DRENBAPA-266880 format. One line per 5 residues: number of its first residue (from 1); for each residue x negated, y, z of N, C-alpha, C. Coordinates in pm, 1 decimal, decimal comma, always signed. Layout:
! residues N
NUM) X:Y:Z:X:Y:Z:X:Y:Z ~ ... .
END
This chain:
! residues 174
1) -82,8:-119,6:+0,0:+0,0:+0,0:+0,0:-86,8:+125,4:+0,0 ~ -39,1:+224,8:-68,9:-107,5:+353,2:-78,3:-95,8:+431,4:+52,1 ~ +21,1:+425,9:+114,3:+44,2:+504,0:+235,7:+54,6:+413,5:+357,8 ~ +3,8:+465,1:+466,8:+21,3:+400,6:+596,6:+98,8:+499,2:+682,7 ~ +216,0:+458,2:+725,7:+306,5:+549,9:+795,4:+320,0:+510,7:+941,7 .
6) +310,1:+611,0:+1027,5:+331,2:+594,9:+1171,0:+446,9:+685,4:+1210,0 ~ +550,2:+627,7:+1267,9:+667,7:+704,1:+1309,9:+665,7:+722,1:+1460,9 ~ +626,8:+840,7:+1505,6:+632,1:+872,0:+1648,5:+776,2:+898,7:+1692,1 ~ +858,1:+942,5:+1598,2:+998,6:+971,3:+1624,0:+1080,2:+864,8:+1550,9 ~ +1161,1:+789,3:+1625,7:+1237,2:+678,2:+1568,1:+1332,8:+720,0:+1457,1 .
11) +1372,4:+846,1:+1455,1:+1462,7:+892,3:+1349,3:+1398,8:+877,6:+1211,1 ~ +1266,0:+881,8:+1204,4:+1196,7:+864,7:+1076,3:+1210,6:+722,0:+1024,9 ~ +1212,8:+625,0:+1115,8:+1231,7:+486,2:+1071,6:+1368,6:+470,2:+1007,7 ~ +1470,0:+527,7:+1071,3:+1605,5:+520,0:+1016,3:+1614,6:+593,5:+882,5 ~ +1534,8:+698,5:+866,5:+1535,3:+776,2:+742,1:+1453,7:+709,2:+631,5 .
16) +1379,7:+603,5:+665,9:+1299,2:+533,2:+565,4:+1174,8:+609,0:+523,2 ~ +1109,2:+675,8:+618,6:+990,8:+755,3:+585,1:+884,2:+672,8:+514,0 ~ +863,3:+548,9:+556,5:+760,3:+466,7:+492,7:+789,6:+447,7:+343,8 ~ +913,2:+420,8:+310,1:+953,5:+401,2:+169,8:+943,5:+532,0:+91,8 ~ +991,5:+642,1:+151,1:+985,9:+772,4:+85,0:+841,3:+816,0:+60,5 .
21) +754,4:+793,9:+160,2:+614,4:+833,4:+147,0:+544,9:+755,4:+36,1 ~ +567,8:+626,6:+31,6:+504,7:+542,7:-71,0:+551,5:+586,4:-210,4 ~ +680,3:+605,4:-225,0:+737,4:+644,3:-354,5:+682,7:+779,4:-401,4 ~ +681,0:+878,3:-311,4:+634,2:+1012,3:-346,3:+485,7:+1012,9:-379,0 ~ +406,2:+942,4:-299,2:+261,2:+939,6:-322,7:+228,5:+868,0:-453,0 .
26) +292,9:+755,2:-478,9:+270,9:+683,6:-605,0:+306,4:+771,4:-724,6 ~ +421,5:+835,8:-718,5:+465,7:+920,5:-829,3:+369,5:+1035,9:-853,0 ~ +320,1:+1094,9:-746,1:+229,0:+1208,9:-758,6:+96,4:+1166,2:-820,3 ~ +36,7:+1060,9:-767,9:-92,4:+1016,7:-821,1:-80,5:+971,3:-966,0 ~ +22,5:+895,6:-996,5:+40,8:+849,4:-1134,2:+62,2:+965,8:-1229,6 .
31) +140,8:+1063,4:-1188,5:+168,2:+1179,0:-1274,0:+38,9:+1253,7:-1308,3 ~ -53,0:+1256,1:-1212,8:-178,7:+1327,4:-1234,1:-287,6:+1239,0:-1294,4 ~ -252,2:+1113,4:-1326,4:-345,9:+1024,4:-1394,1:-441,8:+949,8:-1304,1 ~ -411,8:+942,4:-1175,0:-497,0:+869,4:-1081,4:-442,1:+729,1:-1057,2 ~ -531,7:+635,1:-1034,5:-493,9:+498,3:-1001,4:-460,7:+492,4:-851,8 .
36) -334,9:+474,1:-816,0:-297,7:+473,4:-674,1:-370,6:+367,7:-591,4 ~ -412,1:+258,3:-654,4:-480,7:+152,6:-579,2:-618,4:+196,3:-530,2 ~ -668,9:+306,7:-583,1:-801,3:+355,2:-544,0:-797,2:+448,5:-423,2 ~ -675,6:+473,6:-371,4:-661,4:+573,8:-265,6:-572,9:+524,7:-151,8 ~ -581,8:+598,1:-38,7:-493,2:+574,6:+74,6:-462,0:+708,4:+140,5 .
41) -344,5:+714,0:+200,3:-296,5:+835,1:+267,1:-228,7:+792,7:+397,0 ~ -257,1:+864,3:+504,8:-190,4:+839,8:+632,9:-78,0:+940,9:+649,3 ~ +39,3:+893,1:+692,9:+157,3:+978,0:+709,8:+209,8:+960,6:+852,3 ~ +231,0:+1072,9:+918,9:+284,7:+1073,4:+1054,6:+424,3:+1133,3:+1053,0 ~ +520,7:+1060,9:+1105,9:+656,4:+1112,1:+1124,2:+672,0:+1156,3:+1268,1 .
46) +682,7:+1286,0:+1288,4:+687,9:+1340,5:+1424,0:+814,6:+1423,6:+1442,5 ~ +819,5:+1497,5:+1553,1:+930,2:+1588,8:+1579,0:+874,7:+1731,1:+1585,8 ~ +961,9:+1827,0:+1608,2:+919,3:+1966,8:+1610,7:+818,0:+1996,4:+1721,3 ~ +835,4:+1933,7:+1835,9:+743,9:+1958,5:+1947,4:+601,9:+1917,6:+1911,3 ~ +587,6:+1798,6:+1857,5:+454,7:+1746,6:+1821,3:+392,8:+1826,5:+1708,1 .
51) +471,6:+1859,5:+1606,8:+413,4:+1931,1:+1492,8:+377,6:+2074,6:+1530,6 ~ +449,2:+2133,5:+1626,1:+413,5:+2267,2:+1673,1:+275,6:+2265,3:+1739,5 ~ +247,5:+2160,0:+1814,3:+115,9:+2145,6:+1877,6:+8,2:+2129,8:+1769,5 ~ +34,9:+2045,2:+1671,4:-61,3:+2026,1:+1562,2:-82,4:+2155,1:+1484,1 ~ +24,3:+2226,5:+1457,4:+16,2:+2352,0:+1383,8:-64,3:+2455,6:+1462,7 .
56) -46,8:+2457,7:+1594,2:-123,3:+2549,1:+1679,2:-270,4:+2510,0:+1681,4 ~ -296,2:+2380,5:+1697,2:-434,7:+2333,0:+1706,2:-513,1:+2354,2:+1577,5 ~ -450,0:+2330,9:+1463,0:-523,7:+2331,7:+1337,4:-505,1:+2457,7:+1253,7 ~ -397,3:+2533,7:+1279,2:-372,0:+2651,7:+1196,7:-348,9:+2777,3:+1280,2 ~ -361,7:+2766,1:+1411,9:-336,5:+2879,6:+1501,7:-197,3:+2938,5:+1482,1 .
61) -101,2:+2852,9:+1449,1:+38,6:+2894,4:+1434,0:+122,3:+2806,2:+1526,6 ~ +147,1:+2853,2:+1649,5:+214,3:+2769,5:+1750,5:+365,5:+2758,7:+1732,0 ~ +404,1:+2705,2:+1616,7:+547,1:+2685,7:+1590,2:+563,7:+2563,8:+1500,3 ~ +683,6:+2512,8:+1499,1:+712,6:+2397,3:+1414,6:+711,4:+2438,0:+1267,4 ~ +679,0:+2342,0:+1183,5:+682,8:+2359,1:+1039,2:+728,9:+2226,8:+980,5 .
66) +757,3:+2223,1:+852,0:+810,1:+2100,1:+793,8:+702,8:+1995,4:+766,6 ~ +592,1:+2035,1:+704,1:+486,7:+1939,7:+670,6:+350,2:+2004,9:+689,6 ~ +256,4:+1926,7:+738,2:+116,7:+1968,2:+748,7:+32,1:+1868,7:+671,6 ~ -78,0:+1916,6:+617,6:-169,2:+1827,7:+544,5:-313,1:+1854,4:+586,5 ~ -389,5:+1744,8:+591,5:-531,1:+1750,6:+623,2:-607,5:+1673,6:+515,9 .
71) -653,0:+1743,1:+412,1:-729,7:+1673,9:+307,1:-861,6:+1622,7:+364,1 ~ -905,8:+1508,8:+314,1:-1033,6:+1454,7:+361,1:-1151,5:+1529,9:+301,2 ~ -1126,8:+1603,1:+192,2:-1232,2:+1685,0:+131,9:-1168,7:+1804,4:+61,7 ~ -1247,8:+1908,7:+45,3:-1199,3:+2028,6:-21,9:-1217,0:+2011,2:-172,3 ~ -1105,4:+1997,3:-242,3:-1107,2:+1976,8:-387,3:-1057,4:+2099,4:-462,5 .
76) -1034,2:+2208,8:-391,8:-975,8:+2327,9:-453,1:-1060,5:+2379,1:-568,5 ~ -991,8:+2426,9:-671,4:-1059,2:+2485,5:-787,5:-1123,3:+2617,6:-748,4 ~ -1230,9:+2650,2:-817,3:-1298,0:+2777,3:-790,9:-1217,5:+2895,6:-843,6 ~ -1155,9:+2876,6:-961,3:-1080,2:+2983,8:-1025,3:-930,3:+2960,1:-1007,3 ~ -857,6:+3067,7:-982,0:-712,2:+3059,1:-964,9:-647,2:+3001,6:-1089,8 .
81) -554,2:+2909,1:-1068,7:-479,8:+2850,6:-1178,8:-546,7:+2731,6:-1245,8 ~ -668,7:+2699,8:-1206,7:-737,6:+2583,6:-1262,2:-702,3:+2459,3:-1181,3 ~ -714,5:+2344,3:-1245,4:-692,3:+2218,0:-1175,5:-802,6:+2197,0:-1072,4 ~ -767,5:+2140,7:-958,2:-869,3:+2109,2:-857,7:-967,5:+2003,8:-908,6 ~ -1075,6:+1987,6:-836,2:-1172,1:+1882,9:-866,7:-1108,2:+1747,5:-836,0 .
86) -1145,9:+1646,6:-909,1:-1089,0:+1512,8:-889,5:-1156,1:+1443,6:-770,7 ~ -1076,8:+1376,2:-688,3:-1137,0:+1299,0:-579,0:-1209,5:+1178,2:-637,1 ~ -1319,9:+1144,6:-575,7:-1396,5:+1029,4:-622,3:-1417,3:+932,4:-507,0 ~ -1370,9:+808,4:-523,8:-1391,2:+708,2:-418,3:-1538,9:+695,0:-381,8 ~ -1564,8:+682,3:-252,3:-1701,6:+676,2:-203,4:-1761,6:+536,5:-214,9 .
91) -1683,4:+434,8:-183,8:-1731,7:+297,5:-187,4:-1653,2:+219,4:-291,0 ~ -1720,5:+158,2:-381,8:-1653,4:+80,9:-485,2:-1575,5:-34,2:-422,1 ~ -1452,6:-50,5:-465,2:-1367,7:-157,5:-413,0:-1293,3:-121,6:-286,7 ~ -1324,3:-6,6:-227,4:-1256,1:+39,2:-106,5:-1170,5:+160,2:-140,2 ~ -1047,2:+166,8:-89,5:-965,4:+284,3:-118,4:-1024,1:+410,6:-54,8 .
96) -1016,8:+517,7:-128,7:-1065,2:+648,1:-83,3:-954,5:+714,6:-2,3 ~ -984,2:+754,8:+120,4:-884,4:+820,1:+205,0:-869,2:+965,6:+160,2 ~ -752,3:+998,1:+103,5:-727,7:+1134,8:+56,2:-703,1:+1231,4:+171,1 ~ -647,0:+1181,7:+280,5:-619,4:+1268,4:+394,0:-494,3:+1224,7:+466,7 ~ -445,5:+1314,5:+552,5:-332,4:+1285,0:+639,8:-221,6:+1387,4:+620,2 .
101) -98,4:+1340,4:+635,7:+19,2:+1426,3:+632,7:+98,4:+1405,5:+760,7 ~ +165,7:+1510,1:+806,6:+256,5:+1499,6:+921,3:+383,0:+1577,4:+888,2 ~ +496,8:+1519,0:+921,5:+626,0:+1583,4:+897,9:+704,7:+1589,1:+1027,4 ~ +782,7:+1696,5:+1043,8:+866,7:+1714,9:+1162,6:+1011,1:+1685,1:+1126,5 ~ +1068,0:+1585,2:+1190,8:+1203,8:+1543,6:+1158,4:+1304,1:+1658,0:+1175,7 .
106) +1297,9:+1726,9:+1289,3:+1397,5:+1830,1:+1319,7:+1398,3:+1939,5:+1212,6 ~ +1280,2:+1988,2:+1176,7:+1270,8:+2094,7:+1076,8:+1316,3:+2045,4:+940,1 ~ +1273,3:+1926,2:+901,9:+1313,0:+1871,8:+771,0:+1464,3:+1854,2:+762,0 ~ +1525,1:+1801,0:+866,5:+1670,5:+1779,4:+867,1:+1745,2:+1912,6:+863,2 ~ +1697,6:+2009,6:+939,3:+1762,3:+2140,6:+941,7:+1753,0:+2208,0:+804,5 .
111) +1634,4:+2205,0:+743,6:+1617,2:+2266,7:+611,7:+1705,2:+2199,0:+506,8 ~ +1712,0:+2068,0:+508,8:+1796,3:+1995,8:+413,0:+1942,1:+2037,1:+428,9 ~ +1988,1:+2047,7:+552,3:+2126,8:+2088,7:+577,1:+2150,8:+2232,0:+529,1 ~ +2056,4:+2321,6:+557,9:+2069,3:+2460,8:+514,9:+2072,2:+2472,6:+362,4 ~ +1999,0:+2384,2:+294,8:+1990,1:+2387,8:+149,2:+2094,2:+2298,8:+81,4 .
116) +2177,8:+2236,4:+161,4:+2285,8:+2150,9:+110,4:+2233,1:+2042,9:+16,4 ~ +2129,0:+1974,5:+62,5:+2072,6:+1865,8:-17,6:+2048,5:+1745,2:+71,4 ~ +2044,6:+1626,5:+13,8:+2017,4:+1507,0:+94,8:+1879,6:+1516,9:+162,0 ~ +1874,5:+1472,1:+286,9:+1746,6:+1473,9:+358,6:+1638,5:+1399,7:+281,9 ~ +1673,5:+1286,6:+221,8:+1572,7:+1207,8:+150,1:+1513,5:+1286,2:+33,2 .
121) +1593,6:+1366,8:-35,8:+1542,6:+1449,4:-146,3:+1446,9:+1555,6:-93,7 ~ +1485,7:+1620,8:+15,7:+1401,5:+1725,9:+72,8:+1269,4:+1667,1:+124,0 ~ +1277,5:+1555,9:+193,5:+1156,0:+1492,7:+246,5:+1066,4:+1446,1:+131,5 ~ +1124,7:+1392,3:+26,3:+1045,2:+1351,6:-89,9:+971,8:+1471,8:-147,6 ~ +1040,6:+1585,3:-159,3:+974,3:+1706,3:-208,6:+857,3:+1744,2:-117,7 .
126) +879,6:+1742,1:+12,3:+771,7:+1779,6:+105,5:+654,7:+1681,9:+98,1 ~ +683,0:+1555,7:+75,8:+575,6:+1456,8:+62,0:+496,5:+1480,1:-66,4 ~ +564,3:+1505,4:-177,2:+494,4:+1537,6:-302,4:+408,8:+1661,9:-281,3 ~ +466,1:+1763,1:-218,6:+395,3:+1887,5:-188,2:+269,3:+1858,8:-104,9 ~ +285,7:+1776,5:-1,6:+172,9:+1742,8:+84,5:+64,6:+1665,1:+11,9 .
131) +102,7:+1569,1:-70,9:+3,5:+1491,4:-146,6:-71,6:+1583,8:-242,4 ~ -2,3:+1677,9:-303,9:-71,3:+1773,6:-390,9:-173,3:+1854,9:-310,9 ~ -139,6:+1892,9:-188,3:-237,6:+1961,4:-102,9:-359,4:+1872,3:-79,3 ~ -336,7:+1744,2:-54,3:-450,2:+1653,2:-32,0:-539,4:+1644,9:-154,8 ~ -481,4:+1668,1:-272,0:-555,5:+1662,2:-398,6:-615,0:+1797,1:-438,0 .
136) -605,9:+1896,3:-349,3:-670,7:+2024,9:-373,9:-581,4:+2134,0:-429,1 ~ -454,0:+2105,3:-448,3:-361,3:+2208,6:-497,5:-318,5:+2295,9:-380,6 ~ -289,6:+2422,1:-410,6:-246,3:+2513,8:-306,4:-152,6:+2618,1:-366,5 ~ -98,7:+2703,6:-282,3:-4,2:+2803,8:-328,2:-33,2:+2940,5:-269,7 ~ -158,4:+2963,1:-229,3:-195,3:+3093,1:-173,1:-208,9:+3196,8:-284,7 .
141) -283,2:+3162,3:-388,5:-298,3:+3251,8:-503,8:-182,6:+3224,5:-600,4 ~ -129,4:+3329,1:-661,7:-12,6:+3316,3:-749,4:-32,8:+3213,3:-860,3 ~ -146,9:+3215,7:-926,0:-170,9:+3121,9:-1036,1:-176,2:+2977,7:-985,4 ~ -230,5:+2958,9:-865,9:-234,8:+2825,0:-807,1:-93,8:+2778,6:-770,0 ~ -13,4:+2869,9:-717,2:+124,4:+2836,6:-680,7:+204,1:+2795,8:-803,9 .
146) +184,7:+2867,1:-912,8:+255,2:+2833,7:-1037,0:+218,1:+2693,7:-1083,6 ~ +90,1:+2661,5:-1079,3:+42,8:+2529,1:-1119,3:+100,0:+2420,5:-1027,9 ~ +89,4:+2440,5:-896,6:+134,8:+2341,6:-799,9:+285,9:+2320,2:-809,1 ~ +360,4:+2428,3:-813,3:+506,0:+2417,3:-818,7:+550,9:+2352,5:-949,2 ~ +480,0:+2378,7:-1057,9:+513,3:+2314,0:-1184,9:+498,5:+2163,4:-1175,7 .
151) +390,7:+2118,1:-1113,2:+372,6:+1974,0:-1094,8:+479,9:+1916,1:-1002,9 ~ +514,2:+1988,5:-896,1:+618,7:+1940,3:-806,0:+749,0:+1918,1:-882,4 ~ +788,0:+2014,2:-962,6:+912,8:+2005,5:-1038,5:+908,3:+1886,6:-1134,5 ~ +795,4:+1868,7:-1204,2:+781,4:+1756,8:-1298,2:+788,6:+1622,5:-1226,6 ~ +716,9:+1609,0:-1116,4:+713,1:+1482,9:-1041,9:+850,8:+1450,4:-985,7 .
156) +913,7:+1548,9:-925,0:+1047,2:+1526,5:-869,3:+1146,8:+1494,8:-980,5 ~ +1135,4:+1560,9:-1093,3:+1221,9:+1530,6:-1207,3:+1205,6:+1387,4:-1253,5 ~ +1080,4:+1339,6:-1256,2:+1054,1:+1200,2:-1293,9:+1117,1:+1102,7:-1194,8 ~ +1136,8:+1147,7:-1071,7:+1201,5:+1065,0:-968,9:+1353,6:+1083,9:-968,5 ~ +1402,6:+1165,7:-1059,3:+1546,4:+1188,5:-1068,3:+1599,0:+1292,0:-970,4 .
161) +1510,6:+1376,9:-917,7:+1551,1:+1477,8:-819,9:+1552,8:+1616,3:-883,4 ~ +1636,3:+1702,9:-829,1:+1651,7:+1838,7:-880,3:+1529,5:+1924,4:-850,0 ~ +1516,3:+2030,5:-929,7:+1412,5:+2131,3:-910,3:+1437,7:+2201,2:-776,6 ~ +1345,4:+2189,5:-680,2:+1369,0:+2248,8:-548,4:+1353,3:+2400,8:-547,1 ~ +1302,5:+2458,1:-656,4:+1278,9:+2601,6:-660,5:+1389,4:+2678,5:-732,1 .
166) +1485,2:+2606,4:-786,6:+1601,0:+2672,8:-848,1:+1699,0:+2709,3:-738,9 ~ +1797,5:+2786,7:-773,4:+1897,6:+2828,9:-675,8:+1951,8:+2707,0:-601,6 ~ +1959,8:+2719,7:-473,4:+2007,9:+2610,8:-388,1:+2159,0:+2598,8:-403,0 ~ +2204,7:+2477,3:-423,7:+2348,6:+2452,1:-436,3:+2417,8:+2480,0:-304,3 ~ +2537,9:+2532,7:-313,7:+2620,4:+2553,3:-195,5:+2687,2:+2423,1:-156,1 .
171) +2766,9:+2425,6:-51,6:+2828,8:+2301,9:-2,8:+2923,6:+2240,2:-104,0 ~ +2970,7:+2318,4:-201,3:+3063,0:+2265,8:-300,5:+3001,1:+2264,0:-438,9 ~ +2868,1:+2261,8:-445,3:+2798,3:+2253,2:-572,8:+2799,6:+2382,9:-651,5 ~ +2814,4:+2495,8:-581,9:+2818,5:+2624,7:-651,2:+2681,0:+2669,4:-694,0 .
END
């Protein structure tokens, strides 16, 4: 398996985080032309309390967020809008650890409800987003955001999911 998932919050098991993570990571790597068997990703399913601590410890932002990512290496492109550097496995025959992701159940569920979309669709988007971060994509510079968001839309579309950046549907599909 590409992803190894640890659910600190039991609600993630009921939500099928392990299945969602595997599906999103496979789709992302394949879309970008990488062999998923050459890589591994760790995924943590937590709650708002735990992710707030992680966010404070690693980003000096003591509040909950939906997803955090810790790439194992900095693959960011030097120039805005360029593709990041490709990860290269260190040991032949051993999967290369791309990094770690953590998601907060409470925030993800609340955002999905606010956006009137299924939780599984929202979580899949956040997982694709997180895997792209592990691969060196970012959204700080405008050109990088355009590149990253374009890939997110394409990958999610390939999975049969709506563009998360278009107008959010209302409760009655407006």
